[in-house]
C-alpha positions in Angstrom: 6.8 -59.5 38.3 10.0 -60.2 36.3 11.8 -63.0 38.3 14.9 -63.9 36.0 15.6 -62.6 32.3 17.4 -64.2 29.5 18.2 -63.3 26.0 16.1 -66.2 24.2 13.6 -68.5 25.5 13.4 -71.7 23.6 10.1 -73.5 24.1 10.2 -77.3 23.2 13.3 -79.8 24.0 12.9 -80.9 20.6 15.6 -82.0 18.4 15.6 -78.4 16.2 14.9 -76.5 19.3 18.0 -77.8 20.9 20.0 -77.5 18.0 19.0 -73.7 17.9 19.9 -73.1 21.3 23.2 -74.8 21.2 23.9 -72.6 18.1 22.8 -69.7 20.1 24.7 -70.3 23.5 28.0 -71.0 21.4 27.5 -67.4 20.2 26.9 -66.1 23.7 23.5 -65.7 24.1 21.8 -66.8 27.6 19.3 -69.4 26.4 16.4 -70.9 28.4 15.4 -74.0 27.0 12.0 -75.3 28.5 11.1 -78.6 27.8 7.4 -78.0 27.8 6.1 -81.9 27.9 8.4 -82.8 25.0 8.9 -86.6 25.5 12.7 -87.8 25.8 13.6 -90.1 23.2 14.1 -93.0 25.1 12.1 -94.6 28.0 13.0 -97.5 30.7 11.2 -100.7 30.6 12.1 -103.7 32.6 15.6 -102.2 33.0 16.0 -101.5 29.1 16.5 -98.3 27.3 13.8 -98.2 24.6 13.6 -95.6 22.0 10.0 -93.9 21.3 10.9 -94.0 17.6 13.4 -95.3 14.7 16.2 -92.8 14.2 18.4 -92.8 11.1 20.5 -89.5 10.2 19.6 -89.1 6.4 20.9 -85.3 6.6 24.4 -86.6 7.0 25.3 -85.4 3.7 24.0 -81.9 3.7 26.4 -79.2 4.0 23.8 -77.8 6.7 24.6 -80.8 8.6 28.3 -80.2 8.2 28.1 -76.7 9.1 26.0 -76.9 12.4 28.1 -79.9 14.1 31.5 -77.7 12.8 30.1 -74.9 14.8 29.2 -76.6 17.7 32.7 -78.7 17.7 30.5 -81.9 17.5 31.9 -83.5 14.1 34.8 -85.2 15.5 32.6 -87.2 18.8 29.8 -87.7 15.8 32.1 -89.5 13.5 33.6 -91.5 16.5 29.9 -92.8 17.1 28.7 -93.0 13.8 28.9 -96.2 11.9 27.5 -97.3 8.2 25.2 -100.1 7.4 25.3 -102.5 4.7 22.9 -102.6 3.1 21.5 -99.3 3.6 17.9 -100.2 3.6 15.5 -103.5 2.7 11.7 -103.3 1.5 9.8 -106.5 1.3 7.0 -107.0 -0.5 4.6 -110.2 -1.0 6.7 -111.4 -4.4 9.9 -108.7 -4.3 12.6 -108.3 -1.7 14.9 -105.1 -2.9 17.8 -104.2 -1.1 19.8 -100.8 -1.1 23.6 -102.0 -1.2 26.1 -99.2 0.3 28.5 -100.2 -2.6 26.1 -99.3 -5.7 28.9 -99.6 -8.3 27.7 -103.2 -9.2 25.8 -104.7 -6.7 22.9 -102.3 -7.3 22.7 -103.2 -11.2 22.5 -106.9 -9.6 19.6 -106.2 -7.7 17.9 -104.4 -10.3 18.6 -107.2 -12.8 16.9 -109.5 -10.4 13.8 -107.4 -9.3 12.8 -105.1 -11.7 14.5 -106.2 -15.0 11.5 -104.7 -17.1 12.0 -101.0 -15.7 15.6 -101.1 -15.1 16.4 -98.3 -17.5 14.0 -95.6 -15.9 14.7 -96.4 -12.5 18.6 -96.2 -13.3 17.5 -92.6 -14.8 15.8 -92.0 -11.6 18.5 -93.0 -9.3 21.1 -91.1 -11.5 18.6 -87.7 -11.4 18.1 -88.2 -7.3 22.1 -88.2 -6.9 22.6 -85.3 -9.1 20.2 -83.3 -7.0 22.9 -82.7 -4.7 25.3 -80.7 -7.3 22.3 -78.0 -7.4 20.7 -78.2 -4.3 23.8 -78.6 -2.0 25.2 -74.8 -2.8 21.6 -73.5 -2.1 21.5 -75.0 1.2 25.2 -74.1 1.8 24.3 -70.3 1.1 23.3 -68.6 4.3 19.8 -68.1 3.5 16.9 -67.6 5.7 14.4 -70.6 5.2 12.1 -69.8 3.9 13.6 -67.2 2.2 12.1 -64.1 3.9 14.0 -61.2 2.1 13.8 -59.5 -1.7 17.4 -60.9 -2.0 16.9 -64.0 -0.6 13.6 -65.3 -2.5 15.7 -63.9 -5.7 18.9 -66.2 -4.9 16.4 -69.1 -4.3 14.9 -68.4 -8.2 17.8 -68.2 -9.6 18.9 -71.5 -8.0 15.8 -72.9 -8.7 16.0 -72.0 -12.3 19.4 -74.5 -12.3 17.3 -77.5 -11.1 16.8 -80.1 -13.7 13.0 -79.6 -15.3 11.7 -82.9 -13.8 12.1 -81.4 -10.3 11.3 -78.1 -10.9 7.6 -78.9 -11.2 7.4 -77.8 -15.0 5.4 -79.7 -17.3 8.4 -82.0 -18.1 8.2 -85.9 -18.0 10.2 -87.7 -15.0 11.7 -91.1 -15.2 8.9 -92.2 -12.6 6.7 -91.7 -15.0 7.1 -94.3 -17.0 6.4 -96.6 -14.0 2.8 -97.4 -13.5 1.4 -95.9 -10.3 1.0 -99.2 -8.4 4.0 -100.9 -9.7 6.3 -102.4 -7.0 9.3 -100.2 -7.4 7.4 -97.4 -6.9 6.2 -98.5 -3.4 9.9 -99.6 -2.9 10.9 -95.8 -3.2 7.6 -94.9 -1.5 8.1 -96.8 1.8 11.2 -95.2 3.4 10.4 -91.8 2.2 7.2 -92.0 4.2 9.0 -92.2 7.1 11.6 -89.7 6.5 9.4 -86.6 5.4 7.1 -84.8 7.9 4.6 -83.9 5.2 1.7 -85.7 4.1 3.1 -88.3 1.4 0.2 -87.1 -1.2 2.0 -83.2 -0.8 5.5 -84.4 -1.7 7.1 -82.6 -5.0 9.3 -84.3 -7.2 12.3 -81.9 -5.8 11.3 -83.5 -2.0 11.3 -87.3 -3.2 14.6 -87.0 -5.0 16.2 -85.2 -2.3 15.1 -87.5 0.7 16.0 -90.7 -1.7 19.7 -88.8 -2.3 20.1 -88.9 1.7 19.6 -92.9 1.7 21.4 -93.1 -1.1 24.7 -91.8 0.4 24.2 -94.1 3.2 22.9 -92.5 6.5 24.7 -93.1 9.5 23.9 -94.8 12.5 25.1 -93.4 16.1 25.8 -95.5 18.7 22.9 -94.8 21.4 20.8 -93.5 18.6 18.4 -90.3 19.0 19.1 -90.8 22.6 22.7 -90.2 22.6 22.7 -87.2 20.4 19.9 -85.6 22.5 22.5 -86.0 25.5 24.8 -84.2 23.5 23.1 -81.2 22.5 21.8 -80.7 26.3 25.4 -81.1 27.5 26.7 -78.7 24.6 23.7 -76.1 25.8 24.2 -76.5 29.4 28.5 -76.3 29.0 27.6 -72.6 27.5 25.5 -70.1 28.9 22.5 -71.9 28.8 20.0 -73.7 31.2 17.4 -76.6 30.6 14.3 -77.1 32.4 13.1 -80.6 30.7 10.4 -80.9 33.0 8.8 -77.6 33.4 6.2 -75.9 31.5 5.1 -72.7 29.6 1.9 -71.6 30.6 1.6 -68.2 28.7 3.4 -66.4 26.5 3.1 -62.5 27.5 2.3 -60.0 24.6 3.0 -56.2 24.6 2.6 -54.2 21.5 2.8 -57.1 19.2 6.0 -58.4 20.4 6.8 -61.0 23.1 8.4 -59.3 25.9 8.1 -62.4 28.6 7.0 -65.9 29.1 5.0 -67.0 32.3 5.9 -70.4 33.7 3.4 -73.0 34.7 2.9 -74.5 38.3 5.4 -71.7 39.7 3.8 -68.8 38.3 7.1 -67.0 37.6 7.5 -64.3 34.7 10.5 -64.8 33.0 11.8 -61.7 30.9 13.4 -62.7 27.2 14.5 -60.5 23.9 13.2 -63.3 21.8 11.2 -66.6 22.0 12.1 -69.9 19.9 8.8 -72.2 19.4 9.9 -75.7 18.2 6.3 -77.0 19.2 3.8 -77.9 16.6 1.6 -74.8 15.7 -1.6 -76.1 17.7 0.1 -76.5 20.5 1.9 -72.9 20.6 -1.8 -71.5 20.1 -2.7 -73.2 23.2 -0.2 -70.8 25.1 -1.2 -67.4 23.1 -3.3 -64.8 24.6 -5.2 -64.9 21.3 -4.8 -66.6 18.2 -5.9 -63.4 16.6 -2.2 -62.3 15.1 -2.2 -65.8 13.1 -5.6 -65.2 11.0 -4.0 -63.2 8.4 -1.5 -66.1 7.9 -4.0 -68.9 7.9 -6.1 -66.7 5.5 -3.3 -66.6 3.3 -1.3 -70.4 3.5 -4.3 -72.1 5.7 -3.7 -74.3 8.7 -2.2 -77.1 9.2 -4.0 -80.7 9.4 -2.7 -83.7 11.1 -2.8 -86.6 8.6 -1.1 -89.6 9.8 0.2 -90.3 13.2 3.6 -92.3 14.1 3.2 -95.3 16.4 6.1 -97.2 18.1 6.2 -100.8 19.1 9.3 -102.1 20.9 9.5 -105.7 20.5 12.4 -107.6 22.3 13.2 -111.1 21.1 15.9 -113.6 21.5 18.8 -113.0 19.0 18.5 -116.3 17.4 14.6 -115.3 16.2 16.1 -112.7 13.9 15.8 -113.7 10.2 18.8 -114.4 8.6 20.1 -111.2 6.6 17.9 -108.8 8.0 19.3 -105.4 7.9 19.1 -102.4 10.5 16.4 -100.9 7.9 13.8 -102.9 6.8 10.3 -101.5 5.5 7.7 -104.1 4.9 4.5 -103.7 2.7 2.0 -106.3 3.5 -0.5 -105.8 0.6 0.6 -103.6 -2.5 -3.0 -103.0 -3.3 -3.6 -101.3 -0.3 -3.2 -97.8 1.3 0.6 -97.6 2.3 -0.8 -96.8 6.1 -1.7 -98.3 9.5 -0.5 -102.2 9.9 0.1 -102.6 6.1 3.3 -100.6 5.8 5.8 -101.0 8.8 9.2 -99.6 9.4 11.5 -102.2 11.4 15.0 -100.8 13.2 17.3 -103.4 14.5 19.4 -102.8 17.1 22.6 -104.5 18.2 22.3 -107.9 19.9 22.9 -107.1 23.9 25.2 -109.2 26.0 22.6 -111.4 27.1 21.4 -112.7 23.6 18.5 -110.3 23.1 17.8 -108.1 20.1 15.5 -105.3 19.9 13.0 -104.5 16.6 11.4 -100.9 16.7 8.8 -101.1 15.0 6.9 -97.9 13.5 3.3 -97.4 11.5 1.9 -94.5 10.2 -1.9 -94.6 11.5 -4.3 -93.0 9.8 -7.1 -90.4 11.5 -9.4 -93.8 12.0 -6.5 -95.5 14.1 -4.9 -92.0 15.6 -5.3 -90.1 18.7 -9.0 -89.6 19.6 -10.4 -92.7 17.5 -12.8 -95.2 19.2 -10.5 -98.2 18.3 -8.6 -99.2 21.4 -4.7 -99.7 21.8 -4.8 -103.3 21.9 -6.2 -103.3 18.3 -3.4 -101.4 17.1 -0.7 -103.4 18.7 -2.5 -106.9 17.7 -2.6 -105.4 14.1 1.3 -104.4 14.2 2.2 -107.5 15.7 0.6 -109.4 13.0 2.2 -108.0 10.5 5.6 -108.3 11.8 5.1 -112.1 12.0 5.2 -112.0 7.8 8.7 -110.6 8.4 10.1 -112.4 11.3 8.2 -115.8 11.0 8.9 -117.3 14.3 8.4 -114.1 16.2 6.1 -115.7 19.1 8.5 -118.7 19.7 11.1 -116.1 20.7 9.2 -113.1 22.1 10.6 -111.8 25.5 8.8 -108.3 25.9 6.1 -106.1 23.7 5.9 -102.7 24.6 4.6 -99.1 22.7 5.0 -95.4 24.7 1.8 -94.8 22.4 -1.0 -97.0 22.9 -1.6 -96.6 26.5 -1.2 -100.2 27.4 1.0 -102.1 30.3 4.4 -103.9 29.4 3.9 -107.3 28.1 6.7 -109.3 29.9 6.6 -112.6 27.8 9.0 -114.6 29.4 7.8 -113.7 33.0 4.1 -114.2 31.8 3.0 -110.8 33.1 1.8 -107.2 32.3 3.5 -104.3 34.3 2.2 -100.9 34.6 4.8 -98.3 33.8 6.0 -96.0 36.5 5.4 -93.2 34.4 2.0 -93.1 32.7 1.2 -89.4 32.0 4.3 -89.6 29.6 2.5 -92.5 27.6 -0.8 -92.8 25.2 -2.0 -92.0 22.3 -1.7 -88.1 22.9 2.7 -88.6 22.9 2.2 -89.5 19.2 3.7 -87.1 16.6 1.7 -86.1 13.6 2.1 -85.9 10.3 0.6 -82.6 8.7 -1.2 -81.7 5.2 -1.0 -78.0 4.3 -3.2 -76.1 2.2 -0.6 -73.9 0.5 3.2 -74.9 0.4 5.9 -72.4 0.3 9.0 -72.2 -2.0 9.8 -75.0 -4.2 7.2 -77.2 -2.4 9.3 -77.6 0.4 8.2 -75.4 3.0 5.1 -74.4 5.2 4.9 -72.1 8.1 7.5 -69.2 7.9 10.5 -68.8 10.5 9.2 -65.2 11.5 5.8 -65.3 12.9 3.1 -62.5 12.8 4.1 -61.7 16.3 7.4 -59.6 16.7 10.6 -61.5 18.4 8.4 -65.0 18.1 10.4 -67.3 15.7 9.2 -71.0 14.4 11.4 -74.0 13.9 11.3 -77.6 14.1 8.9 -80.3 11.8 6.2 -77.6 10.4 8.4 -75.2 8.8 10.5 -77.4 6.3 8.6 -80.4 6.4 9.3 -81.9 3.1 13.0 -82.5 3.9 12.4 -84.3 7.3 15.7 -84.2 9.3 17.3 -81.9 7.1 14.4 -79.3 6.9 14.7 -79.5 11.0 18.1 -78.8 10.8 17.7 -75.8 8.0 15.1 -74.4 10.6 17.0 -74.3 13.3 20.1 -72.5 11.8 17.5 -69.7 10.2 16.2 -69.1 13.5 19.9 -68.8 15.3 20.6 -66.6 12.2 17.6 -64.3 12.8 18.4 -63.7 16.2 22.2 -63.4 15.9 21.8 -61.0 13.0 19.3 -58.7 15.2 21.5 -58.4 18.0 24.2 -55.8 17.4 25.6 -55.6 20.9 27.4 -59.1 20.4 28.9 -58.5 16.8 32.2 -58.5 18.0 31.8 -61.7 19.7 30.2 -63.2 16.5 33.2 -62.3 14.3 35.7 -63.7 16.6 33.7 -66.8 16.4 33.0 -67.0 12.6 36.8 -66.9 12.3 37.6 -69.6 14.4 34.9 -71.9 12.9 36.3 -70.7 9.2 39.9 -71.7 10.5 
């Protein structure tokens, strides 16, 4: 028996799920967001707010980012809280230290001359190609398409724009500037390191267009948001609740009710309440969604065509609190470390280190992330203690006096207790169920990729009125892909509801003004 009803139920309080929810509530839809075990972006340990992962807004340059935040009236708020960082990023190898400066007019030329003089010309050619990507790709993002393109006219428009891309980015047989650089050259590694963390796609499947687009996000200077992802998450939740939405972060969906091939309601876990809805948007990974479906049969044909996503890597985060005097001089906010260039860029051999501002009591936070292979990921026989030790050992090569200034070590992903190094004790967390290897975010590989090598799963699922958004729809573009998929799901729902067309006309008039 249906106890309540909403226009849309969004499953998963992820970034793309909240963006989609905020857009729909702004357009007058009554929306329910169910957290469904989506962990919050931060957690508390020893009185400190610690992030679950580093966060960099590499999509700040994208037209879809500006369009979404303009409609949600968040542009001014985010502008006040956002800051540029210089240098943009740093990559440390045993024999090289490369910095990408914010002012690239002259400083970048000096950096290339110092580190990579022998290949300076192809490197400059690639950087120019990455910068020019926006001139062709931005109009495509600005166009009101559904991603992945679904209709005949949308696919036609995509093909028209794809023809305008430089041949090196089109996937056609054409020499790329990177072809002139050996595969294991240091510059190739300094290019690959930040992109592995910026994308949600298996690095071996990344297309030339995705490589150029992701690096363009770094070249234009990603913004640092005060409070990080946690502040942005709270802002979006408040935006949903202040309109016509409701957010139940601690609730789960037990099952989707399907009748005649369409979603009609959702059954809540625990209470067993059945909530009616016109549409459901899932921001969960597909494997999680299949668990709450009565049967996976509707997806069989889809898997026959494009295959089923397979987890390749897992994001592991280790938060390290040290005294501020232990920070290396000149260390930037975004640092990447490659310990051994001859080994695979995964596990403890590649680290992303995000430095947070020094607190009033003289402490600094290093949020360290590694991409674990399947042999160290969830379900592996190796324990969390071994992973933590390996990551700390690699971090010591970047922060030489780490042990002398260490205050606290903790990870939300290895299931180990909090290490209070200053007090010489270990502390069991107050919420152990929200920690452990099962909370690691997976990076997937896809047997068949969609248009331009950017897309994977469709926004429209095989079940009517069930839409997909999140990391698996446009995985190659990372954060920009999440925004595009959230916008597409909201666009489909908005276009399919004729009852609120007059409200949308009034809304768009205000937005355009």
